[in-house]
N, C-alpha and C positions, 0 to 999 in steps of 0.2 A: 106645156111645152111652148117655147118660142123658138123661131128660126129666123136668122138673118142671113142673107146671101149677098156677097159682094164679088166683083170681078176685078182682078188686077192683072192686066195683060192676058197671058194665057193660063192664069191660075184662077180657080173659083174657090172661094172660101165660104163654107156653110157653118155658121155658128149655131149650135144646138144647146138649149138650156132647158133644164127640168128633167122630165121623164119621157123616154121613148118606149112606149108599150103598145099593146094592141089597139088602144084608142087613138094614139097619136102617130103611129108608124106611117099611115097613108100620107099625111102631110109631109113627113120627112122624105118619103119615097117620091112624092111630087117634086120637091125641091131638088132632089138628086137627078131625077129624069129630065129636068129642065136646064141642065148645064149646056152651054153652047158648044156646038161642034168646034173642034180644034183646040179644046181645053187640054192642056198638057199635064196639069196638076190639079187634083181635087183635094182640098184640105178641109177636113171635118173637124172644126174646133170644138172639142169636148170639155173645155174648161168649166163650163157651167152645167154639164150633163151629170145628173144625179143617179140615173138608172137607165139601163137598156135591157129590153126583153128579147126573146127570140125573134119577135117581129121586127125589132130594130136591127138585130144582127142580119136578118134577111135583106134589109135595105142596104146594109154595108156590102153584102154579096152582090147586089144589083149594081152598086157603085163600082165595085171592082170589075164586074163584067163590062160596064160601060167604058171604064177607063182603060181596060186591058188593051184596047186597040189604040188609044191615044197617049196614055201616060200612066201616072201613078196616083194612088190614093193615100193620103196621109191622115193619121189620127193625131190631132194636136192636144196635148195636155189631158189625157184621160186620168181620172182619179185612180187610186190604188185598186178599188173594187172593180172598176170597169177594165182596167189594165189586166187584172187577173182573169176576168171573163174572156177577154180577147186572147189571152195566152192559153187558157184551158181549152177553148174551142178551136184553137189553131188559126185564128184570124190574124195573129201577129206574123204568120208566115207570108201573108200578102199585103197587109197594111204596114205602111211605114209609120211607126209610132215615134212621134217627136215630142220632146218636152222643152218648153221655153220658159 
């Protein structure tokens, strides 16, 4: 898994590529928890994400809790499999799923 983080004004973009599973979720969690105060939008770019386990879903819950006070969490370009996982688990109720 690789993670790239960038800041654009009050938006933080975290690009996640590869697999987020038990072995890599901690690194993903660290990236999410390090977003600056005052961030209004957290975009998790899933274009290169091939797999997400329950450990990765837990990190998305943490992201939602962090941003609940400040703004929104967007999931950008999840593939069909990940989109289905987000739908079945109800994560699409609080994640703004965007396709570009």
